[in-house]
N, C-alpha and C positions, 0 to 999 in steps of 0.2 A: 641845376635844372638843365635838361637837354633842349637842344634847339628844335623848333618845330620844323618838320620836313614835309608835312602834308596837311591840307585843310580840305574838308568836304562841305559842300553847300547843297541844300535842297533847291528844287525848282522855285519854290516860294522865296527862299533867301535871295536867289539871283534876281528874281522879278522885283523884289523890294529894293535891292541895291541899284538896279537900273532905273527904276522910277525915281529914286532919290537923285541919282546922277543927272537925270533929265529934268528934274524939278517938276515932275508931273504930280498934281495934287487932287485930281478928280478922275472918276471913272473906275470901272472894273477892268483889270488887265491880266493877261496870261502871257507866258513866255512861249514863243513859237521857236521851233528848231528846224532850220532848213537842212535837208540831207540830200546827198548825191550817192549813188551806188555804182560801183564799177565791178563788172564780173569778167572772168576769164579763167583760163587754165594756168595755174601757177605751181611752181615747185622748184627745188634746188637744181634739178636736172629734168630735161624733157620727158624722160621715162617715168619719173615719179610725179609729174604734174597732175593736179586734181582740180575739179571745178572749185573756184574760189570767189568770194565776194568781199569787197572792201567798201566800207562806209566812210564817207567824208562829211564833216559838219562845217560848211563854209561860213554860216552866220546864225545868229540868234535874232529874233524879232519880238518886240513888244506888240501885242495885239489887243486892241480895246474891244471888250465884250459889250455888245449892245444889250442893255437891260440892267436891272438893279441887282440881280442875284448872280452869284458866282457860277460860271459854267462848269468848272471843275474844282477839285479840292485845292489846287495850288493857285487859283485865281486870287488876285489881290485888289482890294478896294483902296485906291490911292488916297482917299480922304481919311483913312484910318492910320496912315503911316505918320509916325512922329518925326 
């Protein structure tokens, strides 16, 4: 059997894992993603530089949704996690 070299997780999977890690057992939660964008002219040589954007993801945040119903499809009700 070959060695696993890549694993993928949905937003819901990551939200559930973080709720378990933080021992959160109530409320409806979603995963927030903080992003920063940097723009400039970039290229291997100044003559071939083009407008470029780079996206940084410095952190993820668990955000509690106020209300009983899920705000989005990947929201997780912590009370339903085993």
